[in-house]
C-alpha positions, -999 to +999 in steps of 0.1 A: +759-381-846+741-361-872+718-380-895+716-413-877+682-427-868+678-437-831+673-474-828+638-482-814+649-513-790+647-540-817+619-558-832+604-570-800+596-540-781+569-527-810+551-563-804+552-560-769+539-524-770+514-530-792+507-562-772+502-543-738+477-514-755+459-541-771+451-557-737+451-523-718+418-530-701+428-561-688+461-553-678+446-524-659+421-544-642+446-572-633+469-545-619+440-530-598+427-560-584+463-569-570+469-532-556+435-535-541+444-568-525+476-553-514+456-525-501+436-548-481+466-567-465+484-538-453+456-524-436+452-554-416+491-560-415+504-530-396+540-529-388+550-527-346+566-494-351+532-477-355+523-486-318+556-471-304+549-440-320+521-411-319+506-384-343+520-376-377+546-405-376+520-431-364+496-416-390+522-421-417+532-455-406+498-470-400+479-456-431+510-445-459+514-482-472+475-493-476+468-456-491+495-461-513+480-494-526+447-480-530+460-451-551+476-477-573+446-497-576+427-463-590+458-461-616+450-496-626+414-488-634+427-453-648+447-473-674+419-496-680+393-468-688+418-453-711+419-424-688+439-391-698+476-396-687+476-365-665+452-381-644+468-414-644+499-393-634+488-373-608+473-402-587+506-422-591+526-392-579+502-391-547+507-428-543+544-422-544+541-394-514+525-418-494+547-443-498+575-419-492+554-407-461+555-442-449+590-448-454+599-416-436+578-426-406+594-465-405+629-449-408+628-421-383 
């Protein structure tokens, strides 16, 4: 409809956005620490199917998940450092690709 303003999500959304921006460094570092921990966990915990496969499939199952989490840890650090959005998005897309490879290797 012409002339109508788009609703901004109510009074809570701007406050949450402002809070997240003001705590960007702490939130980014907390996310990075959590993701780094998950990378370590998934380096130790390997799905049983990895031993039953070989080649690229084994590589995707063995390393796809931990590398995904490691890349997400990098994204958290980049958020904390207020790096350009393009850099954060590129690393996040690489993490998604690693996870997609892990899922493909596990499901095939």
